[in-house]
Every structure is written in C-alpha cells, then in structure tokens.
C-alpha positions as CSV (number, residue, x, y, z in Angstrom):
1,M,0.0,0.0,0.0
2,E,1.5,3.3,-1.1
3,G,2.2,6.0,1.5
4,I,2.4,3.5,4.4
5,P,5.9,2.5,5.7
6,P,6.6,-1.2,5.0
7,V,7.6,-1.8,8.6
8,F,4.2,-0.5,9.8
9,L,2.4,-2.8,7.4
10,H,4.0,-5.9,9.0
11,F,2.5,-4.9,12.3
12,L,-0.9,-3.7,11.1
13,W,-2.3,-7.2,11.1
14,L,-1.7,-7.4,14.9
15,I,-4.6,-5.0,15.6
16,P,-7.4,-7.5,14.5
17,L,-5.4,-10.3,16.0
18,I,-5.4,-8.6,19.4
19,L,-9.1,-7.9,19.1
20,L,-9.8,-11.5,18.1
21,I,-7.8,-12.8,21.1
22,A,-9.7,-10.5,23.4
23,Y,-13.0,-11.8,22.0
24,L,-11.9,-15.4,22.4
25,G,-11.1,-14.7,26.0
26,S,-14.3,-12.8,26.7
27,P,-17.1,-14.3,28.9
28,R,-19.4,-14.1,25.9
29,F,-17.3,-16.4,23.8
30,K,-16.6,-18.7,26.8
31,G,-20.3,-18.9,27.5
32,T,-21.0,-19.8,23.8
33,M,-18.3,-22.6,24.1
34,G,-19.9,-23.8,27.3
35,Q,-23.3,-23.9,25.7
36,S,-21.9,-25.9,22.7
37,R,-20.2,-28.3,25.1
38,V,-23.5,-29.0,27.0
39,G,-25.4,-29.3,23.7
40,R,-22.9,-31.9,22.3
41,A,-23.1,-33.9,25.5
42,L,-26.9,-34.0,25.4
43,V,-27.0,-35.1,21.8
44,S,-24.3,-37.8,22.2
45,A,-25.2,-39.2,25.6
46,L,-29.0,-39.3,25.7
47,E,-30.6,-42.2,23.9
48,R,-32.5,-41.0,20.8
49,K,-35.2,-43.5,21.2
50,H,-36.2,-41.9,24.5
51,Y,-35.0,-38.3,24.2
52,T,-35.2,-35.5,21.6
53,V,-32.7,-32.7,22.1
54,L,-33.1,-29.2,20.6
55,N,-30.3,-26.7,20.9
56,H,-30.5,-22.9,20.5
57,V,-34.2,-22.6,20.2
58,I,-35.5,-19.1,19.4
59,L,-39.2,-18.6,20.1
60,P,-41.4,-15.5,20.0
61,R,-42.2,-13.9,23.3
62,D,-44.4,-10.8,24.0
63,G,-43.5,-9.1,20.7
64,G,-39.8,-10.0,21.0
65,T,-37.9,-13.3,21.2
66,M,-36.5,-15.6,23.8
67,Q,-33.7,-18.1,23.5
68,L,-33.8,-21.5,25.1
69,D,-30.2,-22.9,25.1
70,H,-31.4,-26.5,25.2
71,V,-34.8,-28.3,25.3
72,V,-35.0,-32.0,26.0
73,I,-38.3,-33.7,25.2
74,S,-39.2,-37.2,26.3
75,K,-42.1,-39.1,27.9
76,F,-40.4,-38.2,31.3
77,G,-41.3,-34.6,30.7
78,I,-39.8,-31.5,29.0
79,I,-36.6,-30.0,30.4
80,V,-35.5,-26.5,29.6
81,I,-31.8,-26.0,30.2
82,M,-30.1,-22.6,30.6
83,T,-26.3,-22.5,30.3
84,E,-24.4,-19.8,32.3
85,F,-20.7,-19.0,32.2
86,H,-19.2,-17.2,35.2
87,R,-15.7,-17.1,36.6
88,G,-14.9,-17.4,40.3
89,W,-17.2,-18.4,43.2
90,I,-21.0,-18.1,43.0
91,S,-23.3,-17.3,45.9
92,G,-27.0,-17.1,45.9
93,T,-30.2,-18.8,46.9
94,E,-33.3,-19.8,44.9
95,F,-35.4,-16.8,46.0
96,Q,-32.8,-14.0,45.7
97,E,-33.3,-11.6,42.8
98,Q,-29.5,-11.1,42.4
99,W,-26.6,-13.6,42.7
100,T,-23.0,-12.7,43.3
101,K,-19.8,-13.9,41.6
102,S,-16.5,-13.3,43.3
103,R,-13.0,-13.5,41.8
104,F,-9.7,-11.9,42.8
105,K,-11.4,-10.1,45.7
106,R,-13.8,-8.5,43.3
107,S,-17.5,-9.2,43.2
108,A,-20.3,-8.5,40.8
109,K,-24.0,-9.0,40.8
110,F,-26.0,-10.8,38.1
111,P,-29.7,-11.7,37.8
112,N,-30.8,-15.0,39.3
113,P,-30.8,-17.4,36.3
114,M,-33.4,-19.6,38.0
115,H,-35.9,-16.8,37.8
116,E,-35.1,-16.1,34.1
117,N,-35.4,-19.8,33.2
118,Y,-38.6,-20.1,35.1
119,L,-40.1,-17.4,32.9
120,N,-38.9,-19.4,29.8
121,V,-40.6,-22.5,31.2
122,Q,-43.9,-20.5,31.7
123,M,-43.7,-19.1,28.1
124,L,-43.0,-22.6,26.7
125,A,-45.9,-24.1,28.7
126,R,-48.2,-21.5,27.1
127,I,-46.9,-22.3,23.6
128,L,-47.2,-26.1,24.1
129,Q,-50.5,-25.8,26.0
130,L,-49.2,-27.9,28.8
131,P,-49.2,-27.4,32.6
132,D,-46.0,-26.1,34.3
133,S,-45.7,-29.4,36.1
134,K,-44.8,-31.1,32.8
135,I,-41.9,-28.8,32.1
136,H,-38.7,-28.8,34.3
137,S,-36.1,-26.1,34.6
138,I,-32.3,-26.7,34.9
139,V,-29.5,-24.1,35.1
140,V,-26.0,-25.3,34.2
141,F,-22.9,-23.4,35.3
142,T,-19.6,-23.5,33.4
143,G,-16.3,-21.8,34.2
144,H,-17.0,-21.2,37.9
145,R,-15.0,-22.6,40.9
146,G,-18.1,-23.6,42.9
147,F,-20.9,-22.4,45.1
148,K,-20.2,-20.8,48.5
149,Q,-23.5,-22.3,49.7
150,S,-25.0,-25.5,48.6
151,M,-26.4,-25.4,45.1
152,P,-30.1,-25.3,44.6
153,G,-31.4,-28.7,43.5
154,N,-31.8,-27.9,39.8
155,V,-28.5,-25.9,39.4
156,L,-25.8,-28.1,38.2
157,P,-22.2,-28.2,36.8
158,A,-22.0,-29.4,33.2
159,E,-20.7,-32.9,34.1
160,K,-23.8,-33.7,36.2
161,V,-26.5,-32.8,33.7
162,I,-26.8,-36.2,32.0
163,P,-27.1,-38.3,35.2
164,Y,-29.6,-35.7,36.5
165,I,-31.8,-36.2,33.4
166,R,-31.5,-39.9,33.4
167,R,-32.7,-40.1,37.0
168,R,-36.1,-38.7,36.0
169,R,-37.9,-42.0,35.2
170,L,-41.5,-41.2,35.9
171,K,-43.6,-41.1,32.7
172,I,-45.6,-37.9,32.7
173,L,-46.2,-37.4,28.9
174,T,-47.8,-39.7,26.4
175,E,-46.3,-40.4,23.0
176,E,-48.9,-38.2,21.4
177,Q,-48.1,-35.3,23.7
178,T,-44.3,-35.5,23.0
179,T,-45.1,-35.6,19.2
180,Q,-47.4,-32.6,19.5
181,A,-44.8,-30.7,21.6
182,L,-42.2,-31.2,18.9
183,A,-44.6,-30.2,16.2
184,R,-45.6,-26.9,18.0
185,I,-42.0,-25.9,18.7
186,D,-41.1,-26.6,15.1
187,R,-44.0,-24.5,13.9
188,V,-43.2,-21.4,15.9
189,R,-39.5,-21.7,16.1
190,L,-37.7,-18.8,14.4
191,G,-35.2,-19.6,11.7
192,F,-31.4,-19.4,11.7
193,H,-31.2,-16.0,10.1
194,Q,-33.7,-14.5,12.5
195,G,-31.9,-15.9,15.5
196,V,-28.2,-16.3,15.0
197,L,-27.3,-13.8,12.3
198,A,-29.0,-11.0,14.1
199,D,-26.6,-11.5,17.0
200,T,-24.1,-8.6,16.9
201,W,-21.5,-10.7,18.6
202,V,-21.6,-13.3,15.8
203,L,-21.2,-10.5,13.2
204,L,-18.4,-8.9,15.2
205,R,-16.5,-12.3,15.3
206,L,-16.9,-12.6,11.5
207,I,-15.7,-9.1,10.9
208,L,-12.6,-9.6,13.1
209,I,-11.7,-12.9,11.4
210,V,-12.1,-11.3,7.9
211,T,-10.1,-8.2,9.0
212,L,-7.4,-10.4,10.4
213,I,-7.0,-12.4,7.2
214,A,-7.0,-9.2,5.1
215,G,-4.5,-7.5,7.4
216,A,-2.2,-10.5,7.3
217,W,-2.4,-10.6,3.5
218,V,-1.6,-6.9,3.2
219,A,1.3,-7.2,5.6
220,F,2.8,-10.4,4.1
221,D,1.7,-10.3,0.5
222,D,5.3,-10.3,-0.9
223,E,6.3,-13.2,1.4
224,L,3.2,-15.1,0.6
225,A,3.8,-14.6,-3.2
226,Q,7.3,-15.9,-2.8
227,W,6.2,-18.9,-0.8
228,V,3.5,-19.7,-3.3
229,G,6.0,-19.3,-6.1
230,S,8.5,-21.6,-4.5
231,M,5.8,-24.2,-3.9
232,K,4.7,-24.1,-7.5
233,E,8.3,-24.3,-8.7
234,G,9.0,-27.3,-6.5
235,S,5.8,-29.0,-7.9
236,D,6.9,-28.2,-11.5
237,K,10.3,-29.7,-10.9
238,R,8.7,-33.0,-9.9
239,L,6.1,-33.0,-12.6
240,V,7.9,-31.4,-15.6
241,P,11.6,-31.7,-14.9
242,E,12.4,-30.9,-18.6
243,K,11.6,-27.3,-17.9
244,F,14.6,-26.9,-15.6
245,H,18.4,-27.1,-15.9
246,P,20.3,-29.8,-14.0
247,D,21.2,-27.1,-11.4
248,G,17.6,-26.3,-10.8
249,R,17.4,-23.0,-12.8
250,L,14.2,-22.5,-14.8
251,K,14.8,-22.6,-18.6
252,S,13.9,-19.6,-20.7
253,K,11.2,-19.7,-23.4
254,Q,13.9,-19.7,-26.0
255,E,15.6,-22.7,-24.4
256,L,12.3,-24.6,-24.1
257,W,11.7,-23.8,-27.8
258,Q,15.1,-25.1,-28.8
259,D,14.5,-28.3,-26.7
260,S,11.4,-29.0,-28.7
261,L,13.2,-28.9,-32.1
262,I,14.2,-32.1,-33.9
263,C,17.7,-31.6,-35.2
264,A,19.8,-34.0,-37.3
265,W,23.5,-33.7,-38.0
266,S,25.2,-35.7,-40.7
267,T,29.0,-36.4,-40.2
268,D,29.2,-37.6,-43.8
269,T,27.9,-34.5,-45.5
270,G,28.4,-31.9,-42.8
271,R,24.8,-30.8,-43.1
272,C,22.4,-30.1,-40.3
273,S,18.6,-29.6,-40.3
274,C,16.2,-28.6,-37.5
275,Y,12.4,-29.0,-37.5
276,E,9.6,-27.9,-35.2
277,P,7.3,-30.7,-33.8
278,G,4.7,-29.8,-36.5
279,G,7.2,-30.4,-39.3
280,S,8.1,-26.9,-40.2
281,R,11.8,-26.4,-40.9
282,V,13.7,-23.9,-38.8
283,Q,16.7,-22.0,-40.1
284,L,19.6,-22.0,-37.6
285,A,23.3,-21.3,-37.8
286,L,25.2,-24.5,-38.5
287,E,27.0,-24.5,-35.2
288,K,23.8,-24.0,-33.2
289,C,22.0,-26.7,-35.2
290,R,24.9,-29.1,-34.6
291,S,25.1,-28.3,-30.8
292,L,21.3,-29.1,-30.5
293,A,21.7,-32.3,-32.5
294,E,24.6,-33.4,-30.3
295,K,22.7,-32.9,-27.0
296,G,21.7,-36.5,-27.0
297,S,18.0,-35.7,-26.2
298,I,17.5,-34.8,-29.9
299,L,18.0,-36.9,-33.1
300,K,21.6,-37.3,-33.9
301,Q,23.3,-38.9,-37.0
C-alpha cells in the first residue's frame, strides 16, 4: 500500500489479531463454548429412542424473542436448560433476585438465572399448551469454581446434567403429547437467520476474522507470493523436470523452444537440419544446429 511504511504494514495485522484474542477470552465467547459443550453432551449421551434434544431454540415472546439454550423432550417430561458462564465463586439462593460472583477479591451481581429460566418455562408451557408441572427447569454453570453455599437442586455443573436427566424415570407425557410438543416448537421456532445472524457478537466475530485475514495478507503479500511461487516451482520440478536445468534453474522460453526442435547432423555431408514438432523447418546457424543435434536428447546422426 502506497504511503504506508513497509515496517508499519508488517504490524498492522496485529490489531485485528489482538481484538480477536480479546474476543476469544471474553465471557461471551466462553459462554458460547460452554453452551456448545452442553449441547454436544446432550445429543451424544442421551438415547435417541427416549429423548429428543433441541439446541439454540429461538421462540417469539411478547412481541420479541426468547432463547432456550437446550430443550430435552421425552415421555419423562420436557426439560428447559439454561447454560451460564461465570468465573470465580458463585453465591445465591433460589429466591434471591440477584446472585454474586467473586473473583480476585472483586465481586459483581448478576440476575438469578433460575428466575429467568422459570419465565422461559412458563412461556414454553403456554406455547405447548401444557401445565408447568410437565416442564422442568435446569440451570447449568460452566467456568465457575463452585458455590459458596449448597447449590439449589436444579442448578448443576455441566458434568452432572446427563445423570440428573436420566434419574427422571416417571412417565408424565404420552407419546402423542411429545409428538405434538415437537410439532408446535417446530411451527413457531424462528429460523437461523432471525436468531443467530441477528446477534451482533456473531457479526463482530466474522468481521474480526475477515479483518485479520485481510491485514495479514496486506502485511505479508510479498512473502506469501514468494512462498506460493517456491511451492509451485517445486511442484513443477517434480512433474515437468524438462523445464529446468540440472542445477535447478528454470529454462527460458527460448531454451524450451530449442529443446522442442528435432535436429539432425550428418557427419558424412556436414549438413544439419532442424524441424519444429509440427514439421516446419527452422533456419539456424550450422554450429547452433549441430550443438542441438549433439545434445543427446534430440535426433543425432
């Protein structure tokens, strides 16, 4: 890029890299990773003949939307799972409006996730036209060190979610009810573009990755071009060695043209002739014609 010192260009790509690293270390990204971890565990560990797992469910709610991280549907009931990521120690009770997270002698308040997920349960019950007793709430914590008090019964670390679900063995839904529940969720569930792509954090991550790639390309375009060129040259040496001299130098167009000629030198008459592969005769100086004929790779008399 003209007007920008070359040294500066080599460090320009560090800006999006630093921003991307900051994003990857953010609680938002760690929370997304924790949610994905729980979702994969539910899909892989729960038997498909008994359980249906839905991840990242976006549903309409009072003119807006609500996100259910995970919904597990079975004859043992419907379970709505919220995944939370917090660092440090957690303290809070079932009925407190605010919980506290403490880390490095610093503390911060955050809304009681049990209350928020209870609202999700109520809204889902209205959509499915089922009583609240058929739908169960679970809050899963990732990243934390533990609870200062005993955890409420339906607040769990990620590794205890599967055993907790499997312990629920009382059949409270019929086969028809589970089928209807799945059909209703599928009917009102918002699509991928309405849910995920509208998330500004997802767009920010895409912008950072594209900016990082573009910045690295601008900073190292010469080095990348040289690397690509050396890779192509190495490949050509293996596939078409006739284009190169024995010492590895690339032959010129003139040299390649001369290599394609068919030359014959007669020791009896002292005459020499050269022809192109198509049969056209080429006029060359006698010494040049003779040197081509005596290469050994071309006809020789």
